[in-house]
C-alpha positions in Angstrom: -103.2 -130.4 -142.3 -102.1 -127.0 -143.4 -99.2 -124.8 -143.6 -98.8 -121.0 -144.0 -96.1 -118.4 -143.2 -95.8 -114.7 -142.5 -93.0 -112.4 -141.5 -91.7 -110.1 -138.7 -88.6 -108.7 -137.5 -86.5 -109.5 -134.4 -84.4 -106.5 -133.1 -81.0 -106.5 -131.7 -80.3 -103.2 -130.5 -81.3 -100.8 -133.5 -80.4 -103.7 -136.1 -83.1 -106.0 -137.2 -83.4 -109.6 -138.6 -86.4 -110.8 -140.7 -88.0 -113.7 -139.0 -90.3 -116.2 -140.8 -93.1 -117.1 -138.7 -94.3 -120.8 -139.8 -97.7 -122.3 -138.6 -98.2 -126.2 -139.1 -101.7 -127.8 -138.5 -101.9 -131.6 -138.2 -104.1 -134.1 -136.9 -103.9 -134.8 -133.0 -104.6 -133.5 -129.6 -105.4 -129.8 -129.7 -102.1 -127.9 -128.5 -100.1 -124.9 -129.2 -96.3 -125.2 -129.1 -94.1 -122.1 -130.1 -90.4 -122.8 -130.9 -87.6 -120.7 -132.1 -85.8 -119.3 -129.2 -88.8 -117.4 -127.8 -88.5 -115.0 -124.7 -91.1 -115.0 -121.7 -93.3 -112.4 -123.6 -93.1 -114.1 -126.9 -94.1 -117.4 -125.1 -97.2 -115.6 -123.8 -98.3 -114.6 -126.9 -100.1 -118.0 -127.2 -102.8 -116.9 -125.2 -103.3 -113.5 -126.4 -103.2 -114.8 -130.1 -105.9 -117.3 -129.4 -108.1 -114.9 -127.5 -107.6 -112.2 -130.3 -108.7 -114.7 -133.0 -111.8 -115.9 -131.3 -112.8 -112.2 -130.2 -112.2 -111.2 -134.0 -115.1 -113.7 -135.1 -112.7 -116.4 -136.5 -112.7 -120.0 -135.4 -109.6 -121.1 -133.6 -108.2 -124.5 -135.3 -108.9 -127.6 -133.0 -105.7 -129.6 -134.1 -102.2 -130.0 -133.0 -100.5 -126.4 -133.9 -97.0 -125.7 -134.0 -95.6 -122.2 -134.8 -91.8 -122.1 -135.6 -89.8 -118.8 -135.7 -86.9 -119.2 -138.3 -84.0 -118.6 -138.0 -84.2 -120.5 -134.8 -80.7 -119.4 -133.8 -81.6 -115.8 -133.3 -82.9 -114.7 -129.9 -86.4 -113.3 -130.3 -88.7 -111.4 -127.8 -91.2 -108.9 -127.3 -94.9 -109.0 -128.2 -94.4 -107.3 -131.8 -94.7 -110.9 -133.2 -98.4 -111.5 -132.4 -99.8 -110.1 -135.6 -97.5 -112.5 -137.8 -98.3 -115.3 -135.5 -102.1 -114.6 -135.8 -102.1 -114.5 -139.7 -99.8 -117.5 -139.9 -102.3 -119.7 -138.0 -105.3 -118.2 -140.0 -103.4 -118.9 -143.2 -102.8 -122.6 -142.1 -106.5 -123.0 -141.0 -107.5 -121.5 -144.5 -109.4 -118.7 -143.1 -107.2 -116.4 -145.3 -105.1 -117.3 -148.3 -101.7 -118.2 -147.3 -100.0 -116.6 -150.2 -101.5 -113.3 -149.3 -99.5 -113.1 -146.1 -96.4 -115.1 -147.3 -94.2 -112.1 -148.3 -95.8 -109.6 -145.8 -93.9 -108.4 -142.9 -96.3 -107.8 -139.8 -95.5 -106.1 -136.7 -97.8 -105.5 -133.7 -99.2 -106.5 -130.5 -102.8 -108.0 -130.0 -104.9 -107.4 -127.2 -107.4 -110.1 -126.1 -110.3 -108.2 -127.7 -108.5 -108.2 -131.2 -107.2 -104.8 -131.3 -103.6 -104.1 -132.5 -101.4 -102.3 -130.2 -98.3 -100.3 -131.2 -94.9 -101.5 -130.2 -91.5 -99.9 -130.2 -88.9 -100.3 -132.8 -91.2 -100.2 -135.6 -88.9 -97.9 -137.7 -85.7 -100.0 -137.2 -87.6 -103.1 -138.2 -89.3 -101.8 -141.3 -85.7 -100.4 -142.5 -84.5 -104.0 -141.7 -87.3 -105.5 -143.8 -86.7 -103.1 -146.7 -82.8 -104.1 -146.7 -84.1 -107.6 -146.9 -86.2 -106.9 -149.9 -89.7 -106.8 -148.6 -92.1 -104.1 -149.9 -95.2 -104.7 -147.8 -95.6 -103.9 -144.2 -98.5 -104.3 -141.9 -98.2 -102.1 -138.6 -100.4 -100.7 -136.0 -102.2 -97.5 -137.2 -100.7 -95.5 -134.6 -97.2 -96.3 -135.9 -98.2 -96.0 -139.8 -96.3 -92.7 -139.8 -93.3 -94.0 -138.6 -93.1 -96.9 -140.8 -93.8 -94.7 -143.9 -90.5 -92.8 -143.3 -88.9 -95.8 -145.1 -88.9 -95.1 -148.8 -90.0 -98.0 -151.1 -92.1 -99.7 -148.8 -96.1 -100.1 -148.8 -97.2 -99.5 -145.4 -100.8 -100.8 -144.1 -102.0 -99.4 -140.8 -104.7 -101.3 -139.2 -106.6 -100.9 -135.7 -107.8 -104.4 -135.2 -107.2 -108.1 -136.3 -110.6 -108.0 -137.9 -109.8 -105.1 -140.3 -106.6 -107.1 -141.5 -108.6 -110.3 -142.0 -111.2 -108.3 -144.0 -108.3 -106.5 -146.3 -106.5 -109.8 -146.9 -109.8 -111.7 -147.8 -111.3 -108.7 -150.0 -114.1 -108.3 -147.6 -115.7 -105.1 -146.3 -113.5 -103.3 -143.8 -115.5 -103.2 -140.4 -115.1 -99.6 -138.6 -113.4 -99.9 -135.5 -113.6 -96.9 -132.8 -110.3 -95.0 -132.9 -109.9 -94.4 -129.3 -111.2 -93.3 -126.0 -113.9 -90.6 -126.0 -113.9 -89.5 -122.6 -111.0 -87.2 -122.8 -108.4 -89.6 -121.4 -105.1 -90.3 -122.9 -105.2 -93.1 -125.5 -104.2 -96.3 -123.7 -103.2 -97.8 -126.9 -100.1 -95.9 -126.8 -98.9 -97.0 -123.7 -96.7 -99.5 -125.3 -94.9 -96.8 -127.0 -93.7 -94.6 -124.1 -91.6 -96.6 -121.5 -92.7 -95.2 -118.1 -89.4 -93.5 -116.8 -87.4 -94.1 -120.3 -84.7 -91.7 -121.1 -85.2 -90.3 -117.2 -81.6 -91.6 -116.3 -79.9 -90.3 -119.2 -81.0 -86.8 -119.2 -82.6 -87.0 -122.5 -84.3 -83.6 -123.4 -85.7 -82.6 -126.5 -85.5 -78.8 -125.6 -82.8 -77.9 -122.8 -84.0 -75.4 -120.5 -87.4 -76.9 -120.2 -90.6 -75.7 -121.9 -90.1 -71.9 -121.7 -88.5 -71.6 -125.2 -85.2 -72.4 -126.9 -82.1 -70.9 -124.8 -80.3 -68.1 -127.1 -76.6 -67.5 -126.9 -77.5 -63.8 -126.5 -78.6 -64.4 -122.8 -74.7 -65.0 -122.2 -72.9 -62.0 -120.7 -69.2 -62.0 -121.7 -67.4 -65.3 -122.0 -66.1 -64.2 -125.8 -63.5 -67.1 -125.8 -66.1 -69.7 -124.6 -68.6 -68.6 -127.1 -65.9 -68.9 -129.8 -65.2 -72.5 -128.6 -68.7 -73.5 -129.0 -69.3 -72.0 -132.4 -66.0 -74.0 -133.5 -67.5 -77.1 -131.7 -70.9 -76.8 -133.8 -69.6 -76.2 -137.1 -66.8 -79.2 -136.9 -68.4 -81.6 -134.5 -65.7 -81.1 -131.9 -65.7 -82.2 -128.3 -65.3 -79.4 -125.5 -64.2 -79.1 -122.0 -65.5 -75.9 -120.2 -63.5 -75.7 -116.9 -64.2 -72.8 -114.4 -65.6 -71.9 -111.1 -69.2 -72.3 -110.1 -71.5 -69.6 -111.4 -69.4 -68.8 -114.4 -71.9 -70.0 -116.8 -70.5 -73.4 -118.0 -74.1 -75.1 -118.0 -75.6 -72.0 -119.4 -73.2 -72.1 -122.3 -73.8 -75.9 -122.9 -77.7 -75.6 -123.0 -77.3 -73.0 -125.8 -75.3 -75.3 -127.9 -78.1 -77.2 -129.6 -79.7 -73.8 -130.9 -76.4 -73.3 -133.3 -76.3 -76.9 -134.4 -78.0 -77.3 -138.0 -81.2 -79.3 -138.6 -80.5 -83.1 -138.9 -80.2 -84.4 -142.6 -82.8 -87.0 -143.6 -80.2 -89.8 -143.1 -79.5 -88.5 -139.7 -83.0 -88.1 -138.7 -83.7 -91.7 -139.6 -80.7 -93.0 -137.5 -81.6 -90.7 -134.4 -85.3 -91.8 -134.9 -84.6 -95.4 -134.9 -82.6 -95.3 -131.5 -85.4 -93.4 -130.0 -88.1 -95.7 -131.3 -86.2 -98.8 -129.8 -85.9 -96.8 -126.3 -89.3 -96.0 -126.3 -88.7 -92.1 -126.3 -90.8 -91.2 -129.5 -93.5 -88.6 -128.6 -97.0 -89.5 -130.2 -97.6 -87.6 -133.3 -93.9 -86.9 -134.0 -92.6 -89.9 -136.0 -89.3 -88.2 -137.1 -86.8 -86.4 -135.0 -85.4 -83.6 -136.9 -83.4 -81.7 -134.3 -80.2 -82.9 -132.8 -81.1 -84.4 -129.4 -79.6 -83.0 -126.0 -78.8 -85.6 -123.3 -77.4 -84.5 -119.8 -77.5 -87.4 -117.5 -76.8 -86.8 -113.7 -73.5 -87.3 -112.3 -74.7 -90.4 -110.6 -75.4 -92.2 -113.6 -73.9 -95.7 -114.0 -71.7 -97.0 -116.8 -74.5 -99.1 -118.1 -76.9 -96.1 -118.3 -74.2 -94.0 -120.4 -73.2 -96.7 -122.7 -76.0 -99.2 -122.8 -76.8 -102.3 -120.8 -79.5 -103.8 -118.8 -80.9 -107.4 -118.3 -80.5 -109.8 -121.5 -79.7 -107.9 -124.4 -78.3 -104.5 -123.9 -80.7 -101.2 -124.4 -79.5 -97.9 -125.6 -77.5 -95.7 -123.3 -77.1 -91.9 -123.1 -74.4 -91.9 -125.9 -76.6 -93.6 -128.2 -79.5 -91.4 -127.3 -77.4 -88.5 -127.9 -76.3 -89.8 -131.3 -75.9 -86.9 -133.9 -76.5 -84.6 -131.0 -74.9 -83.4 -127.6 -73.8 -85.5 -124.8 -73.5 -83.0 -121.8 -71.7 -84.2 -118.5 -72.2 -81.6 -116.1 -70.0 -81.8 -113.1 -68.0 -84.3 -115.0 -65.3 -85.4 -112.2 -68.3 -86.4 -110.0 -69.0 -89.1 -112.4 -67.5 -92.5 -111.9 -64.0 -93.2 -113.4 -65.5 -96.3 -115.0 -68.2 -94.6 -116.4 -66.0 -91.6 -118.1 -63.4 -94.0 -119.3 -66.1 -96.1 -120.9 -66.7 -93.2 -123.3 -63.2 -93.6 -124.8 -64.3 -96.0 -127.4 -67.4 -94.4 -128.7 -65.4 -90.9 -128.9 -63.1 -92.6 -131.7 -65.3 -95.1 -133.5 -68.7 -93.3 -133.2 -70.4 -96.5 -132.1 -70.4 -98.7 -129.0 -70.2 -102.5 -128.6 -71.8 -103.9 -125.7 -71.4 -107.6 -125.0 -73.6 -109.7 -122.7 -74.3 -113.3 -122.3 -77.4 -113.0 -124.3 -75.6 -111.5 -127.2 -73.4 -108.5 -128.5 -75.1 -105.2 -129.5 -73.7 -102.7 -131.6 -75.3 -99.2 -131.3 -74.5 -95.7 -133.0 -72.9 -93.4 -130.7 -71.6 -90.4 -132.9 -72.0 -87.3 -130.4 -70.7 -84.2 -129.4 -69.3 -84.2 -125.9 -69.4 -81.4 -123.7 -67.8 -81.7 -120.2 -68.1 -79.1 -117.4 -65.8 -79.1 -114.5 -64.9 -77.2 -111.4 -61.1 -76.6 -110.6 -61.6 -78.3 -107.2 -64.1 -79.6 -104.9 -65.2 -76.5 -103.7 -64.8 -74.6 -106.8 -62.7 -71.7 -105.6 -59.1 -73.0 -106.6 -58.4 -71.0 -109.4 -59.9 -67.6 -107.9 -57.2 -65.3 -106.0 -58.4 -64.4 -102.8 -61.4 -66.5 -102.7 -60.0 -68.8 -100.1 -59.9 -72.0 -101.2 -60.1 -74.6 -98.6 -58.9 -77.9 -100.5 -55.6 -79.5 -99.7 -53.5 -79.7 -102.7 -53.9 -83.7 -102.6 -57.7 -83.3 -102.8 -57.3 -80.8 -105.7 -54.8 -83.4 -107.6 -57.4 -86.3 -107.0 -60.2 -84.4 -108.2 -58.8 -83.3 -111.3 -57.2 -86.7 -112.0 -60.9 -88.2 -112.4 -60.7 -87.0 -115.9 -58.0 -89.2 -117.0 -55.3 -88.2 -119.6 -56.6 -90.7 -122.3 -60.0 -89.2 -122.1 -58.8 -85.5 -122.2 -56.7 -86.5 -125.1 -59.8 -87.0 -127.1 -61.3 -83.7 -126.2 -60.4 -81.1 -129.1 -61.4 -77.7 -127.1 -60.3 -77.0 -123.5 -61.5 -73.8 -122.5 -61.2 -71.8 -119.2 -64.5 -70.2 -118.2 -63.8 -67.3 -115.9 -66.0 -65.3 -113.6 -68.2 -62.7 -115.2 -67.3 -59.2 -114.3 -69.9 -56.7 -113.1 -69.3 -54.8 -116.3 -70.2 -57.7 -118.5 -73.2 -58.7 -116.4 -74.7 -55.4 -115.8 -73.9 -53.5 -118.9 -76.4 -51.8 -121.1 -75.4 -53.0 -124.4 -76.6 -56.5 -124.0 -74.7 -59.7 -124.6 -73.1 -61.1 -127.7 -74.6 -62.3 -130.8 -77.6 -64.3 -130.9 -78.1 -67.8 -131.6 -79.5 -67.3 -135.0 -76.5 -65.2 -136.1 -73.9 -67.7 -134.9 -76.1 -70.8 -136.5 -75.9 -69.0 -139.9 -72.2 -69.1 -139.8 -72.1 -72.6 -138.5 -74.5 -73.8 -141.5 -72.0 -72.0 -143.9 -69.0 -73.6 -142.4 -70.7 -77.0 -142.6 -71.7 -76.6 -146.0 -68.0 -75.9 -147.0 -66.9 -78.9 -145.1 -69.6 -81.2 -146.8 -68.7 -79.9 -150.2 -64.8 -80.8 -149.6 -65.6 -84.2 -148.1 -68.3 -85.2 -150.5 -67.8 -88.8 -151.5 -65.8 -89.8 -148.7 -68.6 -91.0 -146.2 -67.5 -88.3 -143.6 -69.8 -85.6 -142.6 -67.8 -83.1 -140.7 -64.3 -82.2 -139.8 -64.5 -84.0 -136.5 -64.9 -87.2 -138.2 -62.0 -87.2 -140.7 -59.2 -89.4 -139.8 -55.8 -88.0 -139.0 -53.9 -90.0 -141.9 -56.4 -88.2 -144.4 -55.7 -84.8 -142.7 -52.0 -85.3 -142.9 -51.8 -86.7 -146.5 -55.0 -85.7 -148.6 -56.3 -82.5 -146.9 -53.0 -80.4 -146.6 -52.8 -77.1 -144.9 -50.7 -74.1 -146.1 -46.9 -74.4 -146.2 -45.5 -73.6 -142.8 -48.6 -73.7 -141.1 -47.7 -76.6 -138.7 -44.4 -75.4 -137.5 -45.9 -74.1 -134.1 -47.7 -77.6 -133.7 -44.5 -79.3 -134.6 -42.6 -77.5 -131.8 -45.5 -78.4 -129.3 -45.2 -81.9 -130.1 -41.4 -81.9 -129.7 -42.0 -80.1 -126.1 -44.3 -83.0 -125.1 -47.6 -80.6 -125.1 -49.3 -82.6 -127.9 -49.5 -86.3 -128.6 -50.0 -87.8 -132.0 -53.6 -88.0 -131.7 -53.9 -84.4 -130.4 -52.0 -83.2 -133.5 -54.8 -84.8 -135.6 -57.2 -83.2 -133.5 -55.7 -79.6 -133.9 -55.6 -80.0 -137.7 -59.4 -80.8 -137.4 -60.0 -77.9 -135.6 -57.8 -75.7 -137.8 -59.9 -77.0 -140.9 -63.1 -75.7 -138.9 -61.8 -72.4 -137.9 -60.7 -72.0 -141.9 -64.3 -73.0 -142.8 -65.7 -70.4 -140.5 -63.7 -67.6 -142.1 -64.4 -68.8 -145.5 -60.7 -70.2 -146.6 -59.9 -72.9 -148.9 -57.4 -74.2 -146.3 -55.9 -73.5 -142.9 -53.0 -71.0 -142.4 -50.8 -70.6 -139.6 -53.2 -68.1 -137.8 -56.0 -70.9 -137.8 -53.5 -73.5 -136.4 -52.8 -71.4 -133.8 -56.4 -70.7 -132.7 -56.7 -74.4 -132.6 -53.6 -74.8 -130.5 -54.8 -72.1 -128.1 -58.1 -73.5 -127.8 -56.6 -77.0 -127.0 -53.6 -75.8 -124.6 -54.7 -72.8 -123.1 -51.4 -71.4 -123.9 -51.9 -67.9 -125.6 -50.7 -67.7 -129.2 -51.1 -64.2 -130.0 -54.2 -64.4 -132.1 -57.6 -63.0 -131.3 -59.9 -65.4 -129.8 -63.5 -63.8 -129.8 -66.8 -64.8 -130.8 -67.8 -63.8 -134.4 -66.3 -64.0 -137.7 -62.5 -64.7 -137.8 
């Protein structure tokens, strides 16, 4: 009779629970029982592990074998437990020293030939192991770079079970072929990239395709909209771009990622963890350093936006756009249920999805950009353009963006049709993305210095109570905002969002606190009512 244990990680969303894989051998009819709430793919590991052990040159124990996954109350799934199950069985059979695997976290799928195949979610799994106090992990060689992103953890990347047995037993490590030499793609990476993953969510590492990063200098005219994008990038504020077709709403939104700052190390780990679970990490790029850009089609369902699927929910567009941009083009064409489902993540920065299989909490701190036409035909706001939509159709179309959703949008900008003078002018467009991005970085640095030690990273995250009490504006700066509240133009939430935008405008011009002019700019960007202040792209 023998007993051994190893460790692995069960993922629920992007959160992990360390699972102890226990193997027990006792006299009796040869059988292999797996207990501990495994799913179908994990139950199938019995056959994979047996074949991998035999084909790796080890002897399979001909006894009654029971493998338990503890805690038994946590649902477990996927093929990432194979490596831990195999080592626990070999430890119980005394092929390897049970003490050498007792406190080692192992993540990886086994092929029938004993090769170790990569699985999704390695980064959040190693993060969970590190938080639980484990300092040694074994992962497939292809994901060793991803696991090494976690500080304080010793990572061993292996190509096969034979190599791992040799390392654990202090034997010469056999050489294993690295990949296919026939020029074909490495089949070992098939488990990392899920076919079609991210397609329905519109995730793109670079908006505009592979022709280069779109530049703001390409945009003709649209000074107010460019100013709104700069404010949105500097403070993390949500934007609604409303205007006729062809005015440049999509063009503006696609250039927003170019003026966002690089992700910090903490933000990059958060984003990479979500993309790892979703199967969207590109091979050879273990760390996402740029803000993601996600632009789902307007036919996307509520589940594809906020997360869902069979069993435990998977990350949706709001989570894949975490620390980046979620762009909803033709926003009124989205279903009302899908749009209203955005309310909770817009406020809390996370989404909680409950299913019969369990509850999953996913990060969702994104910058929302909405683009909308004024009516179904798009010509309602143009004089002499001949709008064919009846008033009832216009009202029904515009009401698809509900009041509670729009109340959470900080900047509402009217994008007018570009005139021939701007479009055909010889003096070129406005400032380039590099110039605007430099001002955005300076504004973010000012905000970060002011918010140091608070847990908030940008003005768009600061709660309203803190804005009204601790972060005070100049005397008399809120008089106009108070009058708008009395006239019903602003809600209490709207006032808080005006204050956030005012702080960002002040940061962009290098001021210590917002003045009346900064509040006026914030009010005009929110309500569209002229306030007698200049609204143009460039330094305020």
